[in-house]
N, C-alpha and C positions, 0 to 999 in steps of 0.2 A: 628478393624478399627484404623489406626494410625492418630493422629492429629498433626498438625504442629503449633508451636508457632510463630505467625506472628509478635507479638509485646508485649513487656513488658515495662511498664512505671511506674515511681514512682515520686511523687512530694509532696512537703510540702503544706498543705492546712489547712484551719480552719475547724475542724470537727464539727459534730453535738453536740459534748460534749462541744463546746466552747473553746477547747484547740487546740494547733498546733498539727497536725497529719501527718503521712506519708500515702499518698493515693497510693495504688498499683493496677495496672490494667494489666491483662493478656488477650490477645485475641488469640483464637485458631481456626484453620480451618481444615477441613479434608485434609489429605495429598494428596489425589487424586482428590480434588475438589468436587463440588456438595454438597449434603446434607447427613447428617448421624444422627444416634441416639446414645445416650450413657446412661449407667445405673448409673455410679458413676464418678463424677469429683469433686475433692476437693484440697484445699491448706492446707499444714501442717506447723504448727509452733511449734517446739520442745522446751521444757524447762527442765533444770536439776531438777530431783526430790529433790535433796538436797536443792534447793532454794525454791521450791513451797510447799513441804511437811510442814504441820502445818500452811500454809497460808489460804487465803479465795478466793472464786470466787463469784462475784456479777453479777446477771443476769439483763436483761433489765426490768424485772418486780419488781426489788428490792430485790428479794430473795438472801440470803447469804448462800453459801455452804462451810462448812469447808473442807479443803483438808487434806486427811488422812496422818499421819506420816508413817504408814505402808500400804502395798497394801490391799485393801478390795474388790474392784470390778473394772472392766476395765472402764466402762462408769461412770465417776464422774458427768458430766453434760450432759444430753441427748440432742440430736439435737432439735432445735426449737428456741432458743434465737437468737436475731439479734445483741446483743452486750454482751460483757463479760469483766469484770474487775478483773484481778488477782492482789492480794496484798500479799506481803511477806516482813516482816521487814519494812523498810522505803520506799520500792519501790512499784510502781503501774504500771500496763500495761493494756491499754484499747484497745480492738479490736471491731470493728464494721463492719458489712457486711449486708446491707439492703436487698440484693437479694440472700443471702446465709444463710444456717443454721449453727449455731456454736455449737460445742460440745467440751467437754474436756475429754480426756482419760488418764488413768493411765497405762503405758506400763510395769510397774514392774510386776513380777521379770525378764521378758525377757530382759529388758534394764532399765537403771536408768533414766527414763525420763517421764514427762507428755507431752501430745500432744494436742494442740488446732487444731481442724479440722474445716475448713470452706467448706461446701459442697453445690454444686449447686443442685437444684431440678431436677428430671428426666425430660428430654426433648426429644421429638421425631422430627426427620427430621429437623435439623437446619444446616445452613451453617457456622455459627460462634458461638463460645462460649466465653462469657466474664466473667472473674472472677475479682471482684473489692472489695477491703476492705480497711479499715483504721486502722492504728496502732499508738498509742501514748503512751509515757512513761513519768514517772515523779518520782521524789524522794522527800520525805518529808524532811524539814529542820532537821538537826541533833540537838537534844536538850540534854543538859547535866544536869543531876539531881543535886540538890543543894549539895549533898554530893560527887559529882564527880564520882559516881559509874558506870556511863555509858560511861566514857571515854574509848576509845579503843586504844591500842598501835598500832602505824603505823610504822612498821619496814622500814628501808631504802630499796628502791627497788634495786634489783641486776641488773647489766648491762645486756643487751641482749646478748645471746650466739651468737657468730659470725656464720652467715649462717642460723640462725634459722628464724622462721616466724616473729619474732619481730625485726629482724635486717634489717633496711631500708637503710643501707649504700650504697647499689647499686644505690639508687636514686641520690647520689651525683656525682659530676664531678671531674675533675682534680683540682689541687691547684687553689685557687681563684686568678684571674688576668690572667690566661692562655689565656682567650678570651677577655682580656682587662677589662675596667671598666664596670659597669652596668649603662646604660644610659636610658633616656626616649625617646621612639620612637612611635609617633602616640598614645600617651596616655598609652603605655605599657612599662614595663621594658624589656630591651634587652641587650645582650652582645654587647659591642662596636664594636668588630672586625668581628663578624659573623652575627649580626642582629637577632640572634635567641632569641625569647621571653623567659623570665625566670620568674617563680613565686617564690617569696621569702617567706620562712617559717623558723622561728627561735625563739630565746629566748632573754631575757633581763638580763643583769648582772648589779648589783648595788654595789657601795662601794667596800669593800675588795674582793668581788667575782671577780673583775677584776684583782686582784693582787695575784693570786695563785703562789705557787712555781712551778718549771718546771715540776715535776712529776704530780702535780695536773692539770696544764694547759694541758699537753698532754692527761691525762685521760679524762678531760672534753671535749676537742675537739673531741676525739674519740667517746665519749658518744653522743655528739650532732650529729655527722655524722651518728651514728647508729640509731638515732631517725629520720633521714631523713631531718635534718636541713641543710640549705645552707646559713644562715646569722645569725649574732649575733650583738646585740647592746651593746656597752660599755657605760653604763649610770652612772652618779654620780662619774665620775673619778677624778674630780678636787678638792677633799678634801684631800684624803690620799696621793696624789702624791706630795703635797707641804711639805716642811720641817716643822715639827711641826703639821701637819694635821689640826685638828680643832682649835688648839691654835696658828697657824701660824699668824705672824704679816704682812705677805706679800701675796698678792693674786697670785703671779706667781713665787715663789721661788721653783723650781722643785727639788725634792729629787732624785738624780741619781739612788739610789737603787730601789725605787718604779717605776721609769721610766723603769728600766731594766726588772722588772717583767711584766709591761704592754707590753713592747717590745716583750718579749717571748710569752705572751698570744696571741698577734697579730700574731706572726709567727706560733704558733700552730694551730690557727683557719684557717689561710690562707692555711697551708699545708693540712688541713682536708677538704678543699674545701668550707669554709665558708667566705662569704663576710662580712666585718666589717663596722659598722657605729658607730661613736663616738660623744658624746655630748661635745662641747667645753666649755660650761658654764652651771652649774646647781646650786651648793650650796656653792662655795667658797666665803669667805668674804674678805673685803678690810680693811686694817689697817688705822689708823689715818694718814692723810696727803697724802694718795695715790691718791686721787682725789682732785684736786685743789678746795679750798674753803670749803671742808668738813673735819672737824677736829674730827672725831669720827669713831669708827668701823662701817662698813656698808656692808650689802649684797646688792650690787648695781645692778640695771637693767636699761635698757633704753639707750638712745643715750648719756646721760650725762656721761656714764662710759667710759672714754678715755683709761683706761688701760685694759679694758675687753678683748681685742684681744691679749694681750701679752702672755698669757699661751697657747692659741690656736695655734699660729705659732710654739711655742716650741714643740708642739706635732706633728703637721702635717708636719713640716719641719725636724723632727727628722729622721736621717738616721738609719734604723734598723740594728744594728750590727749583729743580728742573720741571717738575710737573705739579707741584703745589698741593701735596696731601701728606697725611701722616702715614708712616709705614703700617702702624697697627690698625689703621682704618681701611686698609686695602688688602693687597695680596699678602 
C-alpha cells in the first residue's frame, strides 16, 4: 500500500519540557483513497556515532543509559518511552512524542551512526496517519577551569570552496545600485527601480575593520558574498578617519589616506553586490573651542552640536575615485 504525504508542517512552540521546541507534524493518506492498514510507520533521526558515543540517554521515567563507545547491541533504548534526552559534551537534544514510541538504535558497524526511531502503534483501517513530535536542543555555557586547562584553540575558519554547499554567493545579485537605492515601500524594503522586495542580511564592521588594504577589502567582500550577505554596516568610522585618530584636536579633519581606504572598501562591497550603510557620528570627540561657549574637550551629542554635521557631508559628498560616484547618490 502506497501512502501520500499530504502535509508536513513545523513550527516553534513551547514544549511540555518548558523550553522552546520545534513541533513537526506529518499527515499521510492512502494514495488510492479510502482506508488502509499498516504494520510499521516511523520517523528516523540519525546522529553521528562519534558525537553520541560515551554520552547518555535519559528516559521519561528518569532512567539514564550510558551510550557505548564501541558497538554492543543494536537496540540501546527499547521502544516504549515517550521522551528521550541525549547528552554529549555540553550539548543536549530533547525528543518527545506523546502518541509514538521512541527507541534508540546503534547502527554500527554497518554505518557510523545512532538512530532515534519514533514509531506509531499498529493501526487497522485508517484513512489518515498523523506523525507528530517535538525536538529541542540546547548547549550548556562553556566554563573555563581556573587553570585554563579547558580552553580550546579555535583556528580561523577557511573560506568556502567556490561552488561548494557552503558557497551562497549565488544568492547575491549584480553590483549594488544596479536597481537603484533600497527604499521603503508599504513597510518593506524594495529596490527603487524595480519595486522588487529585498531582505537585507549582513554584517557589522567597526573601527579599523573598515580600513583594510585593497587586498583585504577584496577578500572580505568576496567572503561576505559567499556567506550570502547583501549588506554591510560601516560602524565607528569617525575616529581613525581623522588626522591623529583618538588624539585629534579637530572633529572633522579628514585624513586623505584613511578616506582612500574607506573609499576602496566601499567600492569592493558595492562590486560584490552589498549595499552599504554608514554611521556619520559615533565616537569622535570635539576639541576646545569647536563648539561655541565650551572650552574643553568634549564628546558632544544633541542639538547643541553645531559642527556635528561637517564630517558627515565630507563622507557622503565624497566622489569615489575608484568607481566615480557620490556616496549619497548610490548605496
